[in-house]
mmCIF file of the N, C-alpha and C atoms, coordinates in Angstrom:
data_MODEL
# 
_entry.id   MODEL 
# 
loop_
_atom_site.group_PDB 
_atom_site.id 
_atom_site.type_symbol 
_atom_site.label_atom_id 
_atom_site.label_alt_id 
_atom_site.label_comp_id 
_atom_site.label_asym_id 
_atom_site.label_entity_id 
_atom_site.label_seq_id 
_atom_site.pdbx_PDB_ins_code 
_atom_site.Cartn_x 
_atom_site.Cartn_y 
_atom_site.Cartn_z 
_atom_site.occupancy 
_atom_site.B_iso_or_equiv 
_atom_site.pdbx_formal_charge 
_atom_site.auth_seq_id 
_atom_site.auth_comp_id 
_atom_site.auth_asym_id 
_atom_site.auth_atom_id 
_atom_site.pdbx_PDB_model_num 
ATOM 1   N N  . MET A 1 1  ? -37.503 -151.365 -18.627 1.00 0.00 ? 1  MET A N  1 
ATOM 2   C CA . MET A 1 1  ? -36.969 -150.193 -17.947 1.00 0.00 ? 1  MET A CA 1 
ATOM 3   C C  . MET A 1 1  ? -37.994 -149.620 -16.971 1.00 0.00 ? 1  MET A C  1 
ATOM 4   N N  . ALA A 1 2  ? -39.269 -149.631 -17.352 1.00 0.00 ? 2  ALA A N  1 
ATOM 5   C CA . ALA A 1 2  ? -40.305 -149.136 -16.451 1.00 0.00 ? 2  ALA A CA 1 
ATOM 6   C C  . ALA A 1 2  ? -40.345 -149.967 -15.175 1.00 0.00 ? 2  ALA A C  1 
ATOM 7   N N  . LYS A 1 3  ? -40.105 -151.270 -15.296 1.00 0.00 ? 3  LYS A N  1 
ATOM 8   C CA . LYS A 1 3  ? -40.095 -152.141 -14.120 1.00 0.00 ? 3  LYS A CA 1 
ATOM 9   C C  . LYS A 1 3  ? -38.995 -151.701 -13.162 1.00 0.00 ? 3  LYS A C  1 
ATOM 10  N N  . ASP A 1 4  ? -37.825 -151.372 -13.721 1.00 0.00 ? 4  ASP A N  1 
ATOM 11  C CA . ASP A 1 4  ? -36.724 -150.925 -12.875 1.00 0.00 ? 4  ASP A CA 1 
ATOM 12  C C  . ASP A 1 4  ? -37.123 -149.678 -12.094 1.00 0.00 ? 4  ASP A C  1 
ATOM 13  N N  . LYS A 1 5  ? -37.793 -148.740 -12.749 1.00 0.00 ? 5  LYS A N  1 
ATOM 14  C CA . LYS A 1 5  ? -38.198 -147.523 -12.065 1.00 0.00 ? 5  LYS A CA 1 
ATOM 15  C C  . LYS A 1 5  ? -39.216 -147.834 -10.977 1.00 0.00 ? 5  LYS A C  1 
ATOM 16  N N  . PHE A 1 6  ? -40.139 -148.754 -11.266 1.00 0.00 ? 6  PHE A N  1 
ATOM 17  C CA . PHE A 1 6  ? -41.118 -149.158 -10.258 1.00 0.00 ? 6  PHE A CA 1 
ATOM 18  C C  . PHE A 1 6  ? -40.411 -149.789 -9.068  1.00 0.00 ? 6  PHE A C  1 
ATOM 19  N N  . GLU A 1 7  ? -39.516 -150.721 -9.355  1.00 0.00 ? 7  GLU A N  1 
ATOM 20  C CA . GLU A 1 7  ? -38.788 -151.404 -8.283  1.00 0.00 ? 7  GLU A CA 1 
ATOM 21  C C  . GLU A 1 7  ? -37.955 -150.419 -7.476  1.00 0.00 ? 7  GLU A C  1 
ATOM 22  N N  . GLU A 1 8  ? -37.326 -149.468 -8.139  1.00 0.00 ? 8  GLU A N  1 
ATOM 23  C CA . GLU A 1 8  ? -36.528 -148.459 -7.440  1.00 0.00 ? 8  GLU A CA 1 
ATOM 24  C C  . GLU A 1 8  ? -37.410 -147.597 -6.543  1.00 0.00 ? 8  GLU A C  1 
ATOM 25  N N  . ALA A 1 9  ? -38.556 -147.189 -7.060  1.00 0.00 ? 9  ALA A N  1 
ATOM 26  C CA . ALA A 1 9  ? -39.478 -146.358 -6.283  1.00 0.00 ? 9  ALA A CA 1 
ATOM 27  C C  . ALA A 1 9  ? -39.991 -147.126 -5.074  1.00 0.00 ? 9  ALA A C  1 
ATOM 28  N N  . LEU A 1 10 ? -40.309 -148.382 -5.248  1.00 0.00 ? 10 LEU A N  1 
ATOM 29  C CA . LEU A 1 10 ? -40.795 -149.206 -4.150  1.00 0.00 ? 10 LEU A CA 1 
ATOM 30  C C  . LEU A 1 10 ? -39.718 -149.366 -3.074  1.00 0.00 ? 10 LEU A C  1 
ATOM 31  N N  . LYS A 1 11 ? -38.485 -149.568 -3.507  1.00 0.00 ? 11 LYS A N  1 
ATOM 32  C CA . LYS A 1 11 ? -37.372 -149.697 -2.550  1.00 0.00 ? 11 LYS A CA 1 
ATOM 33  C C  . LYS A 1 11 ? -37.176 -148.394 -1.770  1.00 0.00 ? 11 LYS A C  1 
ATOM 34  N N  . LYS A 1 12 ? -37.222 -147.254 -2.468  1.00 0.00 ? 12 LYS A N  1 
ATOM 35  C CA . LYS A 1 12 ? -37.081 -145.959 -1.798  1.00 0.00 ? 12 LYS A CA 1 
ATOM 36  C C  . LYS A 1 12 ? -38.213 -145.747 -0.790  1.00 0.00 ? 12 LYS A C  1 
ATOM 37  N N  . LEU A 1 13 ? -39.417 -146.163 -1.172  1.00 0.00 ? 13 LEU A N  1 
ATOM 38  C CA . LEU A 1 13 ? -40.560 -146.024 -0.279  1.00 0.00 ? 13 LEU A CA 1 
ATOM 39  C C  . LEU A 1 13 ? -40.365 -146.869 0.979   1.00 0.00 ? 13 LEU A C  1 
ATOM 40  N N  . GLU A 1 14 ? -39.901 -148.074 0.811   1.00 0.00 ? 14 GLU A N  1 
ATOM 41  C CA . GLU A 1 14 ? -39.640 -148.939 1.965   1.00 0.00 ? 14 GLU A CA 1 
ATOM 42  C C  . GLU A 1 14 ? -38.591 -148.319 2.886   1.00 0.00 ? 14 GLU A C  1 
ATOM 43  N N  . GLU A 1 15 ? -37.549 -147.726 2.300   1.00 0.00 ? 15 GLU A N  1 
ATOM 44  C CA . GLU A 1 15 ? -36.499 -147.086 3.095   1.00 0.00 ? 15 GLU A CA 1 
ATOM 45  C C  . GLU A 1 15 ? -37.055 -145.883 3.867   1.00 0.00 ? 15 GLU A C  1 
ATOM 46  N N  . LEU A 1 16 ? -37.909 -145.103 3.210   1.00 0.00 ? 16 LEU A N  1 
ATOM 47  C CA . LEU A 1 16 ? -38.518 -143.947 3.877   1.00 0.00 ? 16 LEU A CA 1 
ATOM 48  C C  . LEU A 1 16 ? -39.376 -144.383 5.058   1.00 0.00 ? 16 LEU A C  1 
ATOM 49  N N  . VAL A 1 17 ? -40.140 -145.433 4.858   1.00 0.00 ? 17 VAL A N  1 
ATOM 50  C CA . VAL A 1 17 ? -40.995 -145.933 5.938   1.00 0.00 ? 17 VAL A CA 1 
ATOM 51  C C  . VAL A 1 17 ? -40.145 -146.364 7.130   1.00 0.00 ? 17 VAL A C  1 
ATOM 52  N N  . LYS A 1 18 ? -39.048 -147.067 6.869   1.00 0.00 ? 18 LYS A N  1 
ATOM 53  C CA . LYS A 1 18 ? -38.170 -147.499 7.958   1.00 0.00 ? 18 LYS A CA 1 
ATOM 54  C C  . LYS A 1 18 ? -37.612 -146.301 8.723   1.00 0.00 ? 18 LYS A C  1 
ATOM 55  N N  . LYS A 1 19 ? -37.179 -145.274 7.979   1.00 0.00 ? 19 LYS A N  1 
ATOM 56  C CA . LYS A 1 19 ? -36.641 -144.075 8.635   1.00 0.00 ? 19 LYS A CA 1 
ATOM 57  C C  . LYS A 1 19 ? -37.709 -143.402 9.494   1.00 0.00 ? 19 LYS A C  1 
ATOM 58  N N  . MET A 1 20 ? -38.908 -143.299 8.951   1.00 0.00 ? 20 MET A N  1 
ATOM 59  C CA . MET A 1 20 ? -39.975 -142.629 9.688   1.00 0.00 ? 20 MET A CA 1 
ATOM 60  C C  . MET A 1 20 ? -40.397 -143.443 10.907  1.00 0.00 ? 20 MET A C  1 
ATOM 61  N N  . GLU A 1 21 ? -40.420 -144.746 10.784  1.00 0.00 ? 21 GLU A N  1 
ATOM 62  C CA . GLU A 1 21 ? -40.804 -145.601 11.911  1.00 0.00 ? 21 GLU A CA 1 
ATOM 63  C C  . GLU A 1 21 ? -39.758 -145.603 13.024  1.00 0.00 ? 21 GLU A C  1 
ATOM 64  N N  . SER A 1 22 ? -38.522 -145.309 12.668  1.00 0.00 ? 22 SER A N  1 
ATOM 65  C CA . SER A 1 22 ? -37.467 -145.311 13.672  1.00 0.00 ? 22 SER A CA 1 
ATOM 66  C C  . SER A 1 22 ? -37.653 -144.194 14.696  1.00 0.00 ? 22 SER A C  1 
ATOM 67  N N  . GLY A 1 23 ? -38.336 -143.127 14.290  1.00 0.00 ? 23 GLY A N  1 
ATOM 68  C CA . GLY A 1 23 ? -38.565 -142.012 15.198  1.00 0.00 ? 23 GLY A CA 1 
ATOM 69  C C  . GLY A 1 23 ? -37.369 -141.099 15.367  1.00 0.00 ? 23 GLY A C  1 
ATOM 70  N N  . ASP A 1 24 ? -36.331 -141.304 14.557  1.00 0.00 ? 24 ASP A N  1 
ATOM 71  C CA . ASP A 1 24 ? -35.108 -140.510 14.683  1.00 0.00 ? 24 ASP A CA 1 
ATOM 72  C C  . ASP A 1 24 ? -35.127 -139.227 13.857  1.00 0.00 ? 24 ASP A C  1 
ATOM 73  N N  . LEU A 1 25 ? -36.146 -139.039 13.029  1.00 0.00 ? 25 LEU A N  1 
ATOM 74  C CA . LEU A 1 25 ? -36.191 -137.869 12.164  1.00 0.00 ? 25 LEU A CA 1 
ATOM 75  C C  . LEU A 1 25 ? -36.823 -136.686 12.895  1.00 0.00 ? 25 LEU A C  1 
ATOM 76  N N  . ALA A 1 26 ? -36.287 -135.508 12.617  1.00 0.00 ? 26 ALA A N  1 
ATOM 77  C CA . ALA A 1 26 ? -36.896 -134.284 13.130  1.00 0.00 ? 26 ALA A CA 1 
ATOM 78  C C  . ALA A 1 26 ? -38.228 -134.068 12.408  1.00 0.00 ? 26 ALA A C  1 
ATOM 79  N N  . LEU A 1 27 ? -39.066 -133.229 12.957  1.00 0.00 ? 27 LEU A N  1 
ATOM 80  C CA . LEU A 1 27 ? -40.389 -132.994 12.383  1.00 0.00 ? 27 LEU A CA 1 
ATOM 81  C C  . LEU A 1 27 ? -40.304 -132.560 10.919  1.00 0.00 ? 27 LEU A C  1 
ATOM 82  N N  . GLU A 1 28 ? -39.438 -131.622 10.638  1.00 0.00 ? 28 GLU A N  1 
ATOM 83  C CA . GLU A 1 28 ? -39.308 -131.121 9.262   1.00 0.00 ? 28 GLU A CA 1 
ATOM 84  C C  . GLU A 1 28 ? -38.841 -132.230 8.317   1.00 0.00 ? 28 GLU A C  1 
ATOM 85  N N  . ASP A 1 29 ? -37.902 -133.033 8.765   1.00 0.00 ? 29 ASP A N  1 
ATOM 86  C CA . ASP A 1 29 ? -37.422 -134.156 7.948   1.00 0.00 ? 29 ASP A CA 1 
ATOM 87  C C  . ASP A 1 29 ? -38.516 -135.212 7.765   1.00 0.00 ? 29 ASP A C  1 
ATOM 88  N N  . SER A 1 30 ? -39.316 -135.414 8.800   1.00 0.00 ? 30 SER A N  1 
ATOM 89  C CA . SER A 1 30 ? -40.434 -136.356 8.693   1.00 0.00 ? 30 SER A CA 1 
ATOM 90  C C  . SER A 1 30 ? -41.452 -135.872 7.664   1.00 0.00 ? 30 SER A C  1 
ATOM 91  N N  . LEU A 1 31 ? -41.727 -134.585 7.674   1.00 0.00 ? 31 LEU A N  1 
ATOM 92  C CA . LEU A 1 31 ? -42.665 -134.026 6.694   1.00 0.00 ? 31 LEU A CA 1 
ATOM 93  C C  . LEU A 1 31 ? -42.136 -134.173 5.274   1.00 0.00 ? 31 LEU A C  1 
ATOM 94  N N  . LYS A 1 32 ? -40.852 -133.923 5.092   1.00 0.00 ? 32 LYS A N  1 
ATOM 95  C CA . LYS A 1 32 ? -40.248 -134.086 3.765   1.00 0.00 ? 32 LYS A CA 1 
ATOM 96  C C  . LYS A 1 32 ? -40.304 -135.550 3.331   1.00 0.00 ? 32 LYS A C  1 
ATOM 97  N N  . ALA A 1 33 ? -40.019 -136.449 4.252   1.00 0.00 ? 33 ALA A N  1 
ATOM 98  C CA . ALA A 1 33 ? -40.079 -137.878 3.938   1.00 0.00 ? 33 ALA A CA 1 
ATOM 99  C C  . ALA A 1 33 ? -41.507 -138.289 3.596   1.00 0.00 ? 33 ALA A C  1 
ATOM 100 N N  . PHE A 1 34 ? -42.468 -137.750 4.336   1.00 0.00 ? 34 PHE A N  1 
ATOM 101 C CA . PHE A 1 34 ? -43.873 -138.048 4.072   1.00 0.00 ? 34 PHE A CA 1 
ATOM 102 C C  . PHE A 1 34 ? -44.269 -137.579 2.674   1.00 0.00 ? 34 PHE A C  1 
ATOM 103 N N  . GLU A 1 35 ? -43.873 -136.352 2.326   1.00 0.00 ? 35 GLU A N  1 
ATOM 104 C CA . GLU A 1 35 ? -44.175 -135.812 0.993   1.00 0.00 ? 35 GLU A CA 1 
ATOM 105 C C  . GLU A 1 35 ? -43.550 -136.674 -0.097  1.00 0.00 ? 35 GLU A C  1 
ATOM 106 N N  . GLU A 1 36 ? -42.318 -137.085 0.099   1.00 0.00 ? 36 GLU A N  1 
ATOM 107 C CA . GLU A 1 36 ? -41.638 -137.946 -0.866  1.00 0.00 ? 36 GLU A CA 1 
ATOM 108 C C  . GLU A 1 36 ? -42.352 -139.300 -0.952  1.00 0.00 ? 36 GLU A C  1 
ATOM 109 N N  . GLY A 1 37 ? -42.779 -139.812 0.189   1.00 0.00 ? 37 GLY A N  1 
ATOM 110 C CA . GLY A 1 37 ? -43.507 -141.078 0.208   1.00 0.00 ? 37 GLY A CA 1 
ATOM 111 C C  . GLY A 1 37 ? -44.806 -141.002 -0.574  1.00 0.00 ? 37 GLY A C  1 
ATOM 112 N N  . ILE A 1 38 ? -45.535 -139.921 -0.416  1.00 0.00 ? 38 ILE A N  1 
ATOM 113 C CA . ILE A 1 38 ? -46.781 -139.733 -1.166  1.00 0.00 ? 38 ILE A CA 1 
ATOM 114 C C  . ILE A 1 38 ? -46.496 -139.704 -2.660  1.00 0.00 ? 38 ILE A C  1 
ATOM 115 N N  . ARG A 1 39 ? -45.439 -139.008 -3.057  1.00 0.00 ? 39 ARG A N  1 
ATOM 116 C CA . ARG A 1 39 ? -45.072 -138.942 -4.478  1.00 0.00 ? 39 ARG A CA 1 
ATOM 117 C C  . ARG A 1 39 ? -44.740 -140.338 -5.001  1.00 0.00 ? 39 ARG A C  1 
ATOM 118 N N  . LEU A 1 40 ? -43.990 -141.099 -4.223  1.00 0.00 ? 40 LEU A N  1 
ATOM 119 C CA . LEU A 1 40 ? -43.618 -142.454 -4.637  1.00 0.00 ? 40 LEU A CA 1 
ATOM 120 C C  . LEU A 1 40 ? -44.832 -143.375 -4.707  1.00 0.00 ? 40 LEU A C  1 
ATOM 121 N N  . ILE A 1 41 ? -45.756 -143.242 -3.750  1.00 0.00 ? 41 ILE A N  1 
ATOM 122 C CA . ILE A 1 41 ? -46.980 -144.045 -3.772  1.00 0.00 ? 41 ILE A CA 1 
ATOM 123 C C  . ILE A 1 41 ? -47.796 -143.742 -5.024  1.00 0.00 ? 41 ILE A C  1 
ATOM 124 N N  . ARG A 1 42 ? -47.917 -142.489 -5.356  1.00 0.00 ? 42 ARG A N  1 
ATOM 125 C CA . ARG A 1 42 ? -48.678 -142.114 -6.562  1.00 0.00 ? 42 ARG A CA 1 
ATOM 126 C C  . ARG A 1 42 ? -48.014 -142.677 -7.816  1.00 0.00 ? 42 ARG A C  1 
ATOM 127 N N  . PHE A 1 43 ? -46.694 -142.610 -7.857  1.00 0.00 ? 43 PHE A N  1 
ATOM 128 C CA . PHE A 1 43 ? -45.971 -143.161 -9.009  1.00 0.00 ? 43 PHE A CA 1 
ATOM 129 C C  . PHE A 1 43 ? -46.210 -144.664 -9.121  1.00 0.00 ? 43 PHE A C  1 
ATOM 130 N N  . CYS A 1 44 ? -46.038 -145.379 -8.004  1.00 0.00 ? 44 CYS A N  1 
ATOM 131 C CA . CYS A 1 44 ? -46.210 -146.839 -8.013  1.00 0.00 ? 44 CYS A CA 1 
ATOM 132 C C  . CYS A 1 44 ? -47.646 -147.229 -8.350  1.00 0.00 ? 44 CYS A C  1 
ATOM 133 N N  . THR A 1 45 ? -48.605 -146.515 -7.781  1.00 0.00 ? 45 THR A N  1 
ATOM 134 C CA . THR A 1 45 ? -50.011 -146.791 -8.076  1.00 0.00 ? 45 THR A CA 1 
ATOM 135 C C  . THR A 1 45 ? -50.301 -146.578 -9.557  1.00 0.00 ? 45 THR A C  1 
ATOM 136 N N  . GLY A 1 46 ? -49.752 -145.532 -10.129 1.00 0.00 ? 46 GLY A N  1 
ATOM 137 C CA . GLY A 1 46 ? -49.933 -145.281 -11.561 1.00 0.00 ? 46 GLY A CA 1 
ATOM 138 C C  . GLY A 1 46 ? -49.364 -146.408 -12.404 1.00 0.00 ? 46 GLY A C  1 
ATOM 139 N N  . LYS A 1 47 ? -48.185 -146.886 -12.036 1.00 0.00 ? 47 LYS A N  1 
ATOM 140 C CA . LYS A 1 47 ? -47.563 -147.994 -12.778 1.00 0.00 ? 47 LYS A CA 1 
ATOM 141 C C  . LYS A 1 47 ? -48.398 -149.270 -12.652 1.00 0.00 ? 47 LYS A C  1 
ATOM 142 N N  . LEU A 1 48 ? -48.924 -149.538 -11.452 1.00 0.00 ? 48 LEU A N  1 
ATOM 143 C CA . LEU A 1 48 ? -49.758 -150.727 -11.264 1.00 0.00 ? 48 LEU A CA 1 
ATOM 144 C C  . LEU A 1 48 ? -51.064 -150.616 -12.048 1.00 0.00 ? 48 LEU A C  1 
ATOM 145 N N  . ASP A 1 49 ? -51.660 -149.429 -12.068 1.00 0.00 ? 49 ASP A N  1 
ATOM 146 C CA . ASP A 1 49 ? -52.880 -149.218 -12.850 1.00 0.00 ? 49 ASP A CA 1 
ATOM 147 C C  . ASP A 1 49 ? -52.614 -149.433 -14.339 1.00 0.00 ? 49 ASP A C  1 
ATOM 148 N N  . GLU A 1 50 ? -51.481 -148.932 -14.798 1.00 0.00 ? 50 GLU A N  1 
ATOM 149 C CA . GLU A 1 50 ? -51.096 -149.108 -16.194 1.00 0.00 ? 50 GLU A CA 1 
ATOM 150 C C  . GLU A 1 50 ? -50.925 -150.589 -16.530 1.00 0.00 ? 50 GLU A C  1 
ATOM 151 N N  . ALA A 1 51 ? -50.298 -151.318 -15.643 1.00 0.00 ? 51 ALA A N  1 
ATOM 152 C CA . ALA A 1 51 ? -50.105 -152.755 -15.860 1.00 0.00 ? 51 ALA A CA 1 
ATOM 153 C C  . ALA A 1 51 ? -51.448 -153.471 -15.893 1.00 0.00 ? 51 ALA A C  1 
ATOM 154 N N  . GLU A 1 52 ? -52.360 -153.084 -15.017 1.00 0.00 ? 52 GLU A N  1 
ATOM 155 C CA . GLU A 1 52 ? -53.688 -153.707 -14.991 1.00 0.00 ? 52 GLU A CA 1 
ATOM 156 C C  . GLU A 1 52 ? -54.424 -153.467 -16.312 1.00 0.00 ? 52 GLU A C  1 
ATOM 157 N N  . ARG A 1 53 ? -54.341 -152.248 -16.835 1.00 0.00 ? 53 ARG A N  1 
ATOM 158 C CA . ARG A 1 53 ? -54.989 -151.954 -18.126 1.00 0.00 ? 53 ARG A CA 1 
ATOM 159 C C  . ARG A 1 53 ? -54.390 -152.794 -19.242 1.00 0.00 ? 53 ARG A C  1 
ATOM 160 N N  . ARG A 1 54 ? -53.082 -152.969 -19.217 1.00 0.00 ? 54 ARG A N  1 
ATOM 161 C CA . ARG A 1 54 ? -52.434 -153.785 -20.249 1.00 0.00 ? 54 ARG A CA 1 
ATOM 162 C C  . ARG A 1 54 ? -52.878 -155.236 -20.162 1.00 0.00 ? 54 ARG A C  1 
ATOM 163 N N  . VAL A 1 55 ? -53.001 -155.755 -18.945 1.00 0.00 ? 55 VAL A N  1 
ATOM 164 C CA . VAL A 1 55 ? -53.452 -157.133 -18.760 1.00 0.00 ? 55 VAL A CA 1 
ATOM 165 C C  . VAL A 1 55 ? -54.885 -157.285 -19.256 1.00 0.00 ? 55 VAL A C  1 
ATOM 166 N N  . GLU A 1 56 ? -55.752 -156.313 -18.949 1.00 0.00 ? 56 GLU A N  1 
ATOM 167 C CA . GLU A 1 56 ? -57.135 -156.373 -19.406 1.00 0.00 ? 56 GLU A CA 1 
ATOM 168 C C  . GLU A 1 56 ? -57.215 -156.403 -20.926 1.00 0.00 ? 56 GLU A C  1 
ATOM 169 N N  . ILE A 1 57 ? -56.379 -155.645 -21.583 1.00 0.00 ? 57 ILE A N  1 
ATOM 170 C CA . ILE A 1 57 ? -56.356 -155.657 -23.045 1.00 0.00 ? 57 ILE A CA 1 
ATOM 171 C C  . ILE A 1 57 ? -55.969 -157.034 -23.548 1.00 0.00 ? 57 ILE A C  1 
ATOM 172 N N  . LEU A 1 58 ? -55.021 -157.650 -22.888 1.00 0.00 ? 58 LEU A N  1 
ATOM 173 C CA . LEU A 1 58 ? -54.545 -158.958 -23.325 1.00 0.00 ? 58 LEU A CA 1 
ATOM 174 C C  . LEU A 1 58 ? -55.564 -160.066 -23.113 1.00 0.00 ? 58 LEU A C  1 
ATOM 175 N N  . ILE A 1 59 ? -56.478 -159.907 -22.155 1.00 0.00 ? 59 ILE A N  1 
ATOM 176 C CA . ILE A 1 59 ? -57.427 -160.989 -21.888 1.00 0.00 ? 59 ILE A CA 1 
ATOM 177 C C  . ILE A 1 59 ? -58.821 -160.723 -22.456 1.00 0.00 ? 59 ILE A C  1 
ATOM 178 N N  . ARG A 1 60 ? -58.977 -159.721 -23.292 1.00 0.00 ? 60 ARG A N  1 
ATOM 179 C CA . ARG A 1 60 ? -60.279 -159.477 -23.935 1.00 0.00 ? 60 ARG A CA 1 
ATOM 180 C C  . ARG A 1 60 ? -60.571 -160.601 -24.922 1.00 0.00 ? 60 ARG A C  1 
ATOM 181 N N  . ASP A 1 61 ? -61.835 -160.990 -24.950 1.00 0.00 ? 61 ASP A N  1 
ATOM 182 C CA . ASP A 1 61 ? -62.219 -162.020 -25.915 1.00 0.00 ? 61 ASP A CA 1 
ATOM 183 C C  . ASP A 1 61 ? -62.591 -161.370 -27.245 1.00 0.00 ? 61 ASP A C  1 
ATOM 184 N N  . ASP A 1 62 ? -63.035 -162.178 -28.195 1.00 0.00 ? 62 ASP A N  1 
ATOM 185 C CA . ASP A 1 62 ? -63.351 -161.685 -29.536 1.00 0.00 ? 62 ASP A CA 1 
ATOM 186 C C  . ASP A 1 62 ? -64.481 -160.658 -29.549 1.00 0.00 ? 62 ASP A C  1 
ATOM 187 N N  . GLN A 1 63 ? -65.357 -160.697 -28.556 1.00 0.00 ? 63 GLN A N  1 
ATOM 188 C CA . GLN A 1 63 ? -66.466 -159.742 -28.474 1.00 0.00 ? 63 GLN A CA 1 
ATOM 189 C C  . GLN A 1 63 ? -66.076 -158.471 -27.715 1.00 0.00 ? 63 GLN A C  1 
ATOM 190 N N  . GLY A 1 64 ? -64.865 -158.411 -27.239 1.00 0.00 ? 64 GLY A N  1 
ATOM 191 C CA . GLY A 1 64 ? -64.394 -157.243 -26.504 1.00 0.00 ? 64 GLY A CA 1 
ATOM 192 C C  . GLY A 1 64 ? -64.665 -157.289 -25.019 1.00 0.00 ? 64 GLY A C  1 
ATOM 193 N N  . ASP A 1 65 ? -65.231 -158.408 -24.558 1.00 0.00 ? 65 ASP A N  1 
ATOM 194 C CA . ASP A 1 65 ? -65.497 -158.565 -23.127 1.00 0.00 ? 65 ASP A CA 1 
ATOM 195 C C  . ASP A 1 65 ? -64.245 -159.082 -22.420 1.00 0.00 ? 65 ASP A C  1 
ATOM 196 N N  . ILE A 1 66 ? -64.072 -158.623 -21.195 1.00 0.00 ? 66 ILE A N  1 
ATOM 197 C CA . ILE A 1 66 ? -62.946 -159.100 -20.405 1.00 0.00 ? 66 ILE A CA 1 
ATOM 198 C C  . ILE A 1 66 ? -63.367 -160.388 -19.719 1.00 0.00 ? 66 ILE A C  1 
ATOM 199 N N  . THR A 1 67 ? -62.588 -161.400 -19.912 1.00 0.00 ? 67 THR A N  1 
ATOM 200 C CA . THR A 1 67 ? -62.860 -162.674 -19.270 1.00 0.00 ? 67 THR A CA 1 
ATOM 201 C C  . THR A 1 67 ? -61.831 -162.893 -18.173 1.00 0.00 ? 67 THR A C  1 
ATOM 202 N N  . SER A 1 68 ? -62.236 -163.564 -17.139 1.00 0.00 ? 68 SER A N  1 
ATOM 203 C CA . SER A 1 68 ? -61.272 -163.854 -16.081 1.00 0.00 ? 68 SER A CA 1 
ATOM 204 C C  . SER A 1 68 ? -60.935 -165.333 -16.133 1.00 0.00 ? 68 SER A C  1 
ATOM 205 N N  . ALA A 1 69 ? -59.700 -165.593 -15.861 1.00 0.00 ? 69 ALA A N  1 
ATOM 206 C CA . ALA A 1 69 ? -59.223 -166.970 -15.821 1.00 0.00 ? 69 ALA A CA 1 
ATOM 207 C C  . ALA A 1 69 ? -58.085 -167.024 -14.833 1.00 0.00 ? 69 ALA A C  1 
ATOM 208 N N  . PRO A 1 70 ? -57.947 -168.116 -14.121 1.00 0.00 ? 70 PRO A N  1 
ATOM 209 C CA . PRO A 1 70 ? -56.832 -168.213 -13.181 1.00 0.00 ? 70 PRO A CA 1 
ATOM 210 C C  . PRO A 1 70 ? -55.510 -168.292 -13.934 1.00 0.00 ? 70 PRO A C  1 
ATOM 211 N N  . PHE A 1 71 ? -54.475 -167.798 -13.279 1.00 0.00 ? 71 PHE A N  1 
ATOM 212 C CA . PHE A 1 71 ? -53.155 -167.930 -13.867 1.00 0.00 ? 71 PHE A CA 1 
ATOM 213 C C  . PHE A 1 71 ? -52.794 -169.399 -13.940 1.00 0.00 ? 71 PHE A C  1 
ATOM 214 N N  . PRO A 1 72 ? -52.200 -169.828 -15.038 1.00 0.00 ? 72 PRO A N  1 
ATOM 215 C CA . PRO A 1 72 ? -51.769 -171.222 -15.099 1.00 0.00 ? 72 PRO A CA 1 
ATOM 216 C C  . PRO A 1 72 ? -50.658 -171.450 -14.081 1.00 0.00 ? 72 PRO A C  1 
ATOM 217 N N  . ARG A 1 73 ? -50.708 -172.565 -13.414 1.00 0.00 ? 73 ARG A N  1 
ATOM 218 C CA . ARG A 1 73 ? -49.708 -172.866 -12.394 1.00 0.00 ? 73 ARG A CA 1 
ATOM 219 C C  . ARG A 1 73 ? -48.761 -173.917 -12.926 1.00 0.00 ? 73 ARG A C  1 
ATOM 220 N N  . ASN A 1 74 ? -47.503 -173.716 -12.667 1.00 0.00 ? 74 ASN A N  1 
ATOM 221 C CA . ASN A 1 74 ? -46.512 -174.732 -12.992 1.00 0.00 ? 74 ASN A CA 1 
ATOM 222 C C  . ASN A 1 74 ? -46.561 -175.795 -11.918 1.00 0.00 ? 74 ASN A C  1 
ATOM 223 N N  . GLU A 1 75 ? -46.211 -176.995 -12.266 1.00 0.00 ? 75 GLU A N  1 
ATOM 224 C CA . GLU A 1 75 ? -46.281 -178.106 -11.310 1.00 0.00 ? 75 GLU A CA 1 
ATOM 225 C C  . GLU A 1 75 ? -45.414 -177.868 -10.094 1.00 0.00 ? 75 GLU A C  1 
ATOM 226 N N  . GLY A 1 76 ? -44.292 -177.184 -10.244 1.00 0.00 ? 76 GLY A N  1 
ATOM 227 C CA . GLY A 1 76 ? -43.364 -176.975 -9.134  1.00 0.00 ? 76 GLY A CA 1 
ATOM 228 C C  . GLY A 1 76 ? -43.673 -175.760 -8.284  1.00 0.00 ? 76 GLY A C  1 
ATOM 229 N N  . ASP A 1 77 ? -44.719 -174.987 -8.645  1.00 0.00 ? 77 ASP A N  1 
ATOM 230 C CA . ASP A 1 77 ? -45.035 -173.772 -7.894  1.00 0.00 ? 77 ASP A CA 1 
ATOM 231 C C  . ASP A 1 77 ? -45.564 -174.114 -6.509  1.00 0.00 ? 77 ASP A C  1 
ATOM 232 N N  . ALA A 1 78 ? -45.144 -173.327 -5.543  1.00 0.00 ? 78 ALA A N  1 
ATOM 233 C CA . ALA A 1 78 ? -45.670 -173.481 -4.194  1.00 0.00 ? 78 ALA A CA 1 
ATOM 234 C C  . ALA A 1 78 ? -46.997 -172.741 -4.084  1.00 0.00 ? 78 ALA A C  1 
ATOM 235 N N  . LEU A 1 79 ? -47.816 -173.160 -3.164  1.00 0.00 ? 79 LEU A N  1 
ATOM 236 C CA . LEU A 1 79 ? -49.112 -172.509 -2.960  1.00 0.00 ? 79 LEU A CA 1 
ATOM 237 C C  . LEU A 1 79 ? -48.971 -171.227 -2.228  1.00 0.00 ? 79 LEU A C  1 
# 
């Protein structure tokens, strides 16, 4: 469910950017869109940070150190 909210927020952010880039918004509407965009960016950044912390927990070794390893690639994956 959290993924859905992230995806929804990202989609809304993309839509706001398109509206703002079009230049059709009045100044007040642009400011409101900008404020909404900042809120959405903070939400998405928080979700990404949370995901990163979860991944770090999953890759800790027995000594509690974080180890890095490349993601396993499937044979059919494109580069």
